[in-house]
C-alpha positions in Angstrom: 55.3 109.3 74.6 59.0 108.2 74.4 58.5 105.6 77.2 55.5 104.2 75.4 57.3 103.9 72.1 60.3 102.3 73.8 58.1 99.6 75.4 56.4 99.0 72.1 59.8 98.5 70.4 61.0 96.1 73.1 57.8 94.1 72.8 58.2 94.0 69.0 61.8 92.8 69.5 60.7 90.0 71.9 58.0 88.9 69.4 60.5 88.8 66.6 62.9 86.8 68.7 60.2 84.2 69.4 59.4 83.9 65.7 63.1 83.6 64.7 64.3 80.0 64.5 67.0 79.1 67.0 68.9 77.6 64.1 68.7 80.7 62.0 71.7 82.7 60.8 71.7 86.5 60.5 72.2 87.3 56.8 74.1 90.4 57.8 77.0 88.3 59.2 80.1 87.9 57.1 79.8 84.2 56.1 83.4 83.4 55.4 84.5 84.7 58.8 82.0 82.5 60.6 83.0 79.6 58.5 86.7 80.2 59.2 86.0 80.4 63.0 84.0 77.2 62.7 86.8 75.4 61.0 89.4 76.8 63.4 87.5 75.9 66.6 87.3 72.3 65.4 91.0 72.3 64.7 91.7 73.7 68.2 90.1 70.6 69.7 91.9 68.3 67.3 95.2 70.1 68.0 94.8 69.6 71.7 94.2 65.9 71.1 96.8 64.7 68.6 100.3 63.7 69.3 102.7 66.5 70.4 105.3 67.2 67.8 103.3 65.5 65.0 102.7 67.0 61.6 99.0 67.5 62.2 99.6 69.4 65.4 102.4 71.5 63.9 100.1 72.5 61.0 97.2 73.5 63.3 99.4 75.3 65.8 101.1 77.3 63.0 98.0 79.5 62.6 95.0 78.6 64.7 95.2 81.1 67.6 96.6 83.9 65.5 93.7 83.3 63.1 91.2 84.0 65.9 93.0 87.3 66.8 93.2 88.3 63.1 89.5 87.7 62.5 88.7 89.6 65.7 90.7 92.5 64.3 88.9 92.3 61.0 85.6 93.0 62.7 87.0 95.3 65.4 86.3 99.1 65.4 88.4 101.3 67.7 86.3 103.3 70.2 85.8 106.9 69.1 85.6 108.5 72.5 85.8 107.8 76.2 82.1 106.9 76.8 82.3 104.4 73.9 85.4 103.0 75.5 83.7 102.5 78.8 80.8 100.7 77.1 83.2 98.6 75.2 85.0 97.5 78.4 81.7 96.6 80.1 80.7 94.6 77.0 84.0 92.8 76.9 83.8 91.9 80.6 80.3 90.4 80.1 81.3 88.5 77.0 84.9 87.3 77.9 85.7 87.7 81.6 82.4 86.6 83.2 82.2 83.3 81.1 85.9 82.6 81.9 85.2 83.0 85.7 82.0 80.8 85.5 83.9 78.1 83.7 86.8 78.4 86.2 84.5 78.1 89.2 82.8 75.1 87.5 86.2 73.5 87.1 87.0 74.0 90.8 84.0 72.0 91.9 84.5 69.4 89.1 88.0 68.7 90.3 86.9 68.6 93.9 84.1 66.2 93.2 86.2 63.9 91.0 89.1 63.6 93.5 89.2 61.3 96.5 89.3 64.0 99.2 86.0 65.9 99.5 87.0 68.1 102.5 86.7 71.8 102.8 90.5 72.1 103.0 90.8 70.2 99.7 88.3 72.5 98.1 90.2 75.5 99.4 93.5 74.2 98.0 91.9 73.8 94.5 90.4 77.3 94.8 93.7 78.9 95.7 95.4 77.1 92.8 92.7 78.4 90.4 93.0 81.9 91.8 96.7 81.8 91.2 96.2 80.5 87.6 93.6 83.3 87.0 96.0 85.9 88.2 98.7 84.8 85.7 96.2 83.7 83.0 99.0 81.9 81.3 98.2 78.9 79.0 101.0 77.0 80.6 102.7 77.0 84.1 104.9 80.0 84.7 107.4 80.7 87.5 106.0 77.8 89.5 102.5 79.1 89.1 99.8 76.8 87.5 98.7 77.3 84.0 95.1 78.4 83.2 94.8 76.4 80.1 92.9 77.5 77.0 91.2 80.4 78.8 94.4 82.4 78.3 93.0 83.3 74.9 89.9 85.1 76.3 92.0 87.1 78.8 94.5 88.2 76.2 91.7 89.1 73.8 90.0 91.2 76.5 93.2 93.1 77.5 94.3 93.5 73.8 91.1 95.2 72.8 91.1 97.4 76.0 94.7 98.5 75.4 94.2 99.1 71.7 91.2 101.3 72.4 93.2 103.1 75.1 96.2 103.7 72.8 93.9 105.0 70.1 92.3 107.5 72.5 95.6 108.7 73.9 97.3 108.9 70.5 94.6 109.6 67.9 95.4 109.6 64.3 96.5 107.3 61.5 99.9 106.5 63.0 98.5 104.4 65.9 99.3 101.2 64.0 103.0 101.8 64.5 102.4 101.7 68.3 100.5 98.4 68.0 103.3 96.8 66.0 105.9 98.1 68.5 104.0 96.8 71.5 103.6 93.5 69.7 107.3 93.1 69.1 108.0 94.2 72.7 105.7 91.3 73.8 107.6 88.9 71.7 110.9 90.0 73.2 109.5 89.6 76.7 108.3 86.1 75.9 111.7 85.1 74.3 113.5 86.5 77.4 111.3 84.5 79.7 109.8 87.7 81.2 106.3 86.3 81.5 103.9 88.8 83.0 100.7 88.5 85.1 97.4 88.4 83.1 99.4 86.9 80.2 100.3 90.5 79.3 103.4 89.6 77.2 101.2 87.4 75.0 98.5 90.0 75.0 101.0 92.5 73.5 101.7 89.9 70.8 98.0 89.5 70.2 97.7 93.2 69.6 99.9 92.7 66.5 97.7 90.0 65.1 94.6 92.0 65.8 96.1 95.0 63.9 96.9 92.7 61.0 93.2 91.9 60.9 92.4 95.6 60.9 94.8 96.2 58.0 93.2 93.3 56.1 89.8 95.0 56.4 91.2 98.3 55.3 92.8 96.8 52.2 90.1 94.2 51.6 89.3 95.6 48.1 92.9 95.4 47.0 93.4 91.9 48.4 90.2 90.8 46.8 91.5 91.9 43.4 94.7 90.0 43.8 93.4 87.1 45.9 94.7 84.2 43.8 98.2 85.6 43.7 98.2 86.4 47.4 96.8 83.0 48.2 99.5 81.2 46.3 102.2 83.3 47.9 100.8 82.7 51.3 100.6 79.0 50.8 104.2 78.8 49.6 105.6 80.8 52.5 103.5 78.8 54.9 104.7 75.4 53.5 108.3 76.5 53.5 108.1 77.5 57.2 106.4 74.3 58.1 109.0 72.3 56.3 111.7 73.9 58.4 109.9 72.8 60.7 108.8 76.0 62.4 105.6 77.2 63.9 104.4 79.7 66.5 102.9 78.7 69.8 101.7 81.7 71.7 100.7 79.9 75.0 104.3 78.7 75.5 105.9 81.9 74.1 107.5 80.0 71.3 108.4 82.3 68.4 111.0 80.4 66.3 113.0 82.6 64.0 111.2 85.6 65.7 109.3 87.6 63.1 109.4 84.7 60.6 107.0 82.7 62.7 104.7 85.7 62.8 104.8 85.9 59.0 104.1 82.2 58.8 101.1 82.5 61.1 99.7 85.4 59.0 100.2 83.5 55.8 98.7 80.3 57.2 95.7 82.3 58.5 95.1 84.0 55.2 95.4 80.8 53.2 92.9 79.0 55.5 90.5 82.0 55.2 90.7 81.8 51.4 89.8 78.1 51.6 86.9 79.0 53.8 85.7 81.5 51.2 85.6 78.7 48.7 83.6 76.5 51.1 80.9 79.3 51.4 79.9 78.4 47.8 78.2 75.2 49.1 75.1 76.2 51.0 74.9 73.1 53.2 78.6 73.2 54.1 78.4 77.0 54.7 75.4 76.5 57.1 77.1 73.8 59.2 80.4 75.6 59.6 78.8 79.1 59.9 76.5 77.9 62.7 79.5 76.4 64.5 81.5 79.6 63.9 78.7 81.7 65.4 79.0 79.8 68.7 82.8 79.4 69.0 82.8 81.0 72.5 80.4 78.4 73.9 82.3 75.6 72.1 85.6 76.9 73.4 84.3 77.0 77.0 82.9 73.5 76.8 86.2 72.3 75.3 88.0 73.8 78.3 86.1 71.5 80.6 86.0 68.4 78.3 88.6 66.7 80.5 85.6 65.9 82.7 84.3 63.5 80.0 87.8 62.2 79.3 86.9 58.5 79.7 84.3 59.0 77.0 86.5 60.3 74.2 90.0 59.1 75.1 91.3 56.4 72.8 94.6 54.7 71.9 94.1 56.1 68.4 94.7 59.8 68.2 92.4 60.0 65.2 89.5 58.3 67.0 90.1 60.4 70.1 90.0 63.5 68.0 86.7 62.5 66.4 85.1 61.5 69.7 86.3 64.6 71.5 84.9 66.9 68.8 81.5 65.0 68.9 81.4 65.3 72.7 82.2 69.0 72.7 79.7 69.8 69.9 77.0 67.7 71.5 77.3 69.3 74.9 77.6 72.8 73.4 74.5 72.2 71.2 72.5 71.0 74.2 73.5 74.0 76.3 72.7 76.3 73.4 69.2 74.9 72.9 68.4 75.0 76.6 69.6 78.6 76.7 67.4 79.5 73.8 64.3 78.0 75.3 65.1 79.7 78.7 65.5 83.1 77.1 62.2 82.7 75.1 60.4 81.6 78.3 61.5 84.7 80.3 61.0 87.1 77.3 
């Protein structure tokens, strides 16, 4: 009887999936979080395109990656027991590690095909270099090892959530947050001392601090909502003062100017941007566009990691034009992959 009921439920789910528009948005999702992620992923692409050291890049880098960690913490729930922890790890591997490996393998063959030498030895050299980069998982080169690029974020997000669940299970109670903060400061110290660890662990420790900030935000959401205007103005003032210094955090390169001050700046910048995104939600059309983009930030992020392949299409002498073209290329390819994936899933359902 249970088996029959289970089959019926699965069939009903498949029928519902077929009837649901591929462009639909689940009303249960938190709109402003998706909008914030949508805005942030576009800024990631722009930040990787504009001139190094320019004001635009400095503003974007002052908050963009911490913002993703903070939002991840806002929706993160610590595992309650070991079985839940195991299931969480499996899910994180599927959603973060597998896509990273697929994109990395794609990058290996893309580099091999686009270079002059198409020999087995040339392919092996590229593969070894990628394996080295995956082991260190650093955004930039470290200790003569190649950098992995933007994928560092996915590895750090994976390990940060695994460690936070592990710490919570080993040290249950309401004081776990103190450990998260301590580990985060330890990671900052490692980065400042040049003690960069494999799997980007020193940055991962720092990421745990931002994820915990997101968890605190969720816990005190009601209070922050009541004092949102005051908190917004205070956050903007602190953010602008730090940018005027100039000072901004850059996690991939372990740049934490003025130590904890850059962390405070990142939190304030992230909060201010999220408040702006809450205002954008009031317009249904704007909300839909950015929320749809925000729902698929992982796919867009992965495509962006490989957009160097289409470099001749979007590169321009004008940084502004290059940014626009790069965003359009990434969004177009991401949309095409998304639609093809939807049709494929419906076909096999």
